[in-house]
C-alpha positions in Angstrom: -10.9 18.5 -1.5 -10.2 16.7 -4.8 -12.5 15.9 -6.8 -13.8 12.5 -7.5 -13.3 10.8 -10.6 -15.3 8.2 -12.1 -13.8 4.8 -13.1 -15.3 1.7 -14.6 -14.1 -1.8 -14.0 -15.4 -4.9 -14.6 -14.0 -8.7 -12.7 -15.0 -12.3 -15.1 -15.9 -15.2 -13.8 -16.2 -18.3 -15.4 -18.2 -20.4 -13.9 -18.4 -23.2 -15.3 -14.4 -23.4 -15.0 -14.7 -21.9 -10.9 -12.7 -19.4 -11.6 -11.6 -15.9 -12.9 -11.6 -15.4 -16.9 -8.1 -14.1 -17.9 -8.4 -13.0 -21.6 -11.3 -11.4 -21.8 -11.2 -8.7 -24.5 -13.1 -6.0 -23.5 -13.8 -2.4 -25.4 -15.7 0.4 -23.4 -18.4 3.1 -25.4 -19.8 6.1 -25.0 -23.4 6.6 -26.5 -22.9 9.9 -28.8 -26.6 10.1 -30.4 -27.4 7.3 -32.3 -23.7 5.8 -32.7 -21.0 4.6 -29.8 -17.9 6.0 -29.3 -14.9 4.1 -28.2 -13.1 5.4 -25.2 -11.9 1.7 -23.5 -10.0 -1.4 -24.8 -8.7 -3.7 -22.5 -8.1 -7.3 -21.5 -8.8 -9.2 -18.9 -6.0 -10.2 -16.5 -4.6 -13.0 -14.7 -7.7 -13.3 -11.5 -10.4 -11.6 -14.8 -10.7 -8.1 -13.3 -9.6 -5.3 -15.9 -9.0 -2.3 -13.0 -9.4 0.5 -15.6 -10.8 1.6 -18.4 -10.5 5.1 -18.7 -7.6 6.2 -20.3 -5.9 9.6 -18.7 -7.9 12.8 -19.8 -10.8 10.3 -21.9 -13.6 12.5 -21.6 -16.2 11.2 -19.6 -19.3 12.0 -18.0 -23.3 11.2 -17.9 -23.8 9.5 -20.2 -25.2 5.6 -21.2 -22.1 3.7 -21.3 -21.7 -0.4 -22.9 -19.3 -3.6 -22.1 -18.2 -5.7 -25.2 -16.8 -8.9 -24.1 -15.4 -10.9 -27.2 -16.4 -14.2 -25.2 -15.3 -15.6 -28.8 -12.2 -15.7 -28.4 -12.2 -16.3 -24.3 -13.5 -19.3 -25.6 -11.8 -20.5 -28.6 -8.6 -20.2 -26.7 -9.5 -22.4 -24.1 -11.3 -25.3 -27.0 -14.7 -24.1 -26.5 -17.6 -23.8 -28.3 -20.1 -20.6 -26.3 -23.7 -19.9 -27.7 -23.0 -16.2 -27.9 -20.0 -15.0 -29.4 -20.8 -11.4 -27.5 -21.4 -10.1 -24.4 -22.7 -6.9 -24.7 -23.7 -4.7 -21.5 -25.5 -1.8 -21.7 -25.4 0.8 -18.5 -26.1 4.7 -17.8 -24.4 6.4 -15.6 -25.9 9.7 -13.1 -22.3 11.1 -11.1 -19.2 11.4 -13.1 -18.0 11.2 -9.3 -18.7 7.3 -8.8 -16.7 4.4 -9.1 -19.4 1.7 -11.4 -18.1 -1.7 -11.8 -19.8 -3.9 -13.8 -19.3 -7.6 -13.5 -19.9 -10.8 -15.4 -20.1 -14.3 -14.3 -20.2 -16.6 -17.7 -20.2 -20.0 -19.1 -20.8 -21.6 -23.2 -24.9 -20.7 -22.9 -25.1 -18.0 -20.4 -23.9 -15.0 -18.5 -25.4 -13.1 -16.4 -24.3 -9.7 -14.6 -24.9 -6.5 -11.9 -23.7 -3.4 -10.4 -21.4 -3.8 -8.2 -18.7 -2.4 -5.5 
């Protein structure tokens, strides 16, 4: 039996437009002591998904992680003025063999998140 490999994904939906949020830059960081180390980066696809934020061979495991969504550039590209220039979501990985899906529901003046599947 092959060991399970941790994966971290996201899905961004623009609730104000009622559609996936394509083109949102996302950075994944891992907390090391008092500092944050960038470990992954990508941009959501046409379906608003980023299917793997960890690069092959990227060191990962139990830790505190942070996803940073560049919402300012997303809304600016659509000619919309938003209130939150960035959405930052911190979460804890306990089992490095699990899949972690962290969706973001986004609008210019609010956002919500949850642990998905």
